[in-house]
C-alpha positions in Angstrom: 87.0 161.6 39.7 85.7 165.3 40.6 86.3 166.8 44.3 84.1 169.8 45.1 85.7 173.2 44.3 86.4 174.1 48.0 88.5 171.5 47.5 90.7 173.6 45.2 93.5 175.8 46.4 93.8 178.5 43.7 97.4 179.8 42.4 99.2 177.0 45.1 102.4 176.7 43.7 103.0 173.1 46.6 100.9 171.0 44.0 103.5 171.3 41.3 107.0 171.4 43.6 105.0 168.2 45.5 106.2 165.3 42.4 108.1 162.4 42.4 111.3 164.9 41.4 111.0 167.9 43.9 109.3 169.2 47.1 108.7 171.8 49.1 108.9 170.4 52.4 108.5 166.8 51.2 111.1 164.5 52.6 112.6 161.6 50.4 114.6 158.5 50.8 117.7 160.2 50.9 116.9 162.6 53.9 117.3 159.4 56.2 114.0 158.9 56.8 113.5 156.6 59.9 113.6 153.0 58.8 110.3 152.1 59.9 108.5 154.6 58.0 110.5 154.2 54.7 108.1 153.1 51.7 108.8 151.7 48.0 108.4 155.5 46.3 110.2 157.4 49.0 107.6 160.2 49.2 106.3 161.9 52.8 104.9 164.2 53.4 103.5 166.2 57.3 100.1 166.2 57.5 99.7 170.1 56.9 101.6 169.7 53.6 98.9 166.7 52.7 96.0 169.0 53.4 97.7 171.7 50.9 98.3 169.4 48.4 94.6 168.3 48.9 93.6 171.7 48.0 95.9 172.3 45.7 95.2 168.9 43.3 91.5 168.3 43.0 92.5 164.9 41.7 95.0 164.1 44.6 93.1 161.8 47.7 93.5 161.1 51.0 93.2 157.5 52.8 92.7 156.5 56.2 94.1 152.9 57.5 93.4 152.9 60.3 91.0 150.6 63.1 87.8 152.1 63.0 87.3 151.8 67.2 91.0 154.4 67.0 88.9 156.6 64.6 85.4 156.4 67.1 87.9 158.0 69.8 90.7 159.8 68.2 88.9 161.6 64.9 89.0 161.6 61.1 90.3 164.2 58.8 87.2 165.6 57.3 88.9 165.5 53.6 89.1 161.6 54.1 88.6 159.9 50.7 88.6 156.5 51.6 88.8 154.6 54.7 90.3 151.1 54.8 92.1 149.8 57.7 96.1 148.1 57.6 95.1 146.3 60.7 92.0 145.4 63.0 91.4 145.1 66.6 90.7 141.0 67.1 88.1 141.5 69.7 88.1 137.7 69.6 91.0 136.8 71.3 92.5 138.3 74.4 95.9 139.0 75.4 96.7 138.5 78.9 99.8 138.8 78.5 100.0 142.2 77.0 96.9 142.8 78.7 94.7 144.3 75.4 92.9 142.8 72.0 95.5 142.1 69.4 96.2 143.9 66.0 95.5 141.7 62.6 96.3 142.6 59.4 93.2 143.1 57.2 93.0 140.3 54.7 91.3 142.3 52.6 93.4 145.3 52.5 94.3 145.2 49.0 91.4 144.4 47.8 89.0 147.2 49.2 91.8 149.9 48.9 92.0 148.8 44.8 88.1 148.6 44.6 87.6 151.9 46.6 90.5 153.9 44.3 88.7 152.3 41.0 85.4 153.3 42.2 86.6 157.1 42.9 88.3 157.1 39.2 92.2 157.6 40.6 94.6 158.0 37.8 97.7 156.1 38.2 99.3 159.2 38.6 96.7 161.1 41.1 98.6 161.7 44.2 97.8 158.8 46.6 97.8 160.0 50.7 98.3 157.5 53.4 97.5 158.3 57.0 97.4 156.6 60.1 98.1 157.7 63.9 101.7 158.8 64.0 102.9 158.1 60.4 104.7 154.5 61.6 104.0 151.4 61.0 100.6 151.1 59.2 100.9 154.0 56.5 104.2 153.1 55.3 103.7 149.5 54.3 100.2 150.4 53.1 101.7 153.0 50.7 103.6 149.9 48.8 101.4 147.9 48.4 98.7 150.8 46.7 102.3 151.5 45.0 101.8 148.0 44.2 98.7 148.2 42.5 100.4 150.6 39.7 100.5 154.0 41.5 102.9 155.9 41.1 102.8 159.0 43.4 101.5 157.3 46.8 102.9 159.4 49.9 103.1 158.7 53.4 101.9 161.6 55.9 104.8 160.9 58.7 103.4 162.6 61.5 99.8 161.2 61.0 96.5 162.1 62.5 97.5 162.2 65.9 101.3 163.2 65.5 104.0 163.2 68.4 104.1 162.3 72.0 105.2 165.3 74.1 108.5 164.4 75.7 107.5 166.6 79.0 105.3 168.4 81.3 102.1 166.8 83.1 100.9 165.6 79.9 104.1 163.7 79.2 103.5 160.7 76.8 100.1 162.2 75.1 100.3 162.3 71.5 99.7 166.4 70.7 102.7 167.4 68.7 102.0 167.6 65.1 99.7 165.5 62.9 96.4 166.5 61.3 94.8 166.7 64.7 97.3 169.3 66.5 97.9 171.7 62.7 94.7 172.9 63.7 93.7 171.0 59.9 89.8 170.1 59.4 88.9 166.7 61.1 85.1 165.6 63.7 84.4 162.9 65.3 82.1 162.0 62.9 82.2 160.3 60.2 80.8 160.5 56.7 78.9 157.2 56.4 79.6 157.3 52.1 83.6 157.0 53.3 83.0 154.7 56.7 84.6 151.2 56.1 82.3 148.8 56.0 83.9 145.1 56.5 83.1 142.4 54.3 80.8 139.7 55.5 
């Protein structure tokens, strides 16, 4: 797998430091990561750190595991290499009590993400970065599944695409703290057709 030269961040020391044993700003399991974000490998990066890793290592790949409808209305990180949702909105069954459509596990996640990784020629020791909305309940379990496929440098983006919520002010509750979209990183509402997830028939 090769990446465009523009993805190369010449002279970056961050790449060398984002490894299993050491890290510049990378949290490991022993750094008291909240339980719902813990992964088997204990590797975490912020959105900004993920971007610099992608720039510094042409072998690194970014996987977005959000639902397509969510991406349609919130945007997509431009360097995304793979889009396979961890869960999908079930439009067939409206939940009257919750007043919304339930999210159901993508039954084909493992096979789909494995196929995409193989198609890109991702090696077992290449950095694989997994991102969801806020780094909570999707990127971590998805990272563990990818680890089970034999990849040993799988990172969960701990602030996700949208980041955290504002705690006060008129916009309290809006996701506008950190995250890919709020960190000045490249994103767009336009989705690369070659990357966009398309469900199996």
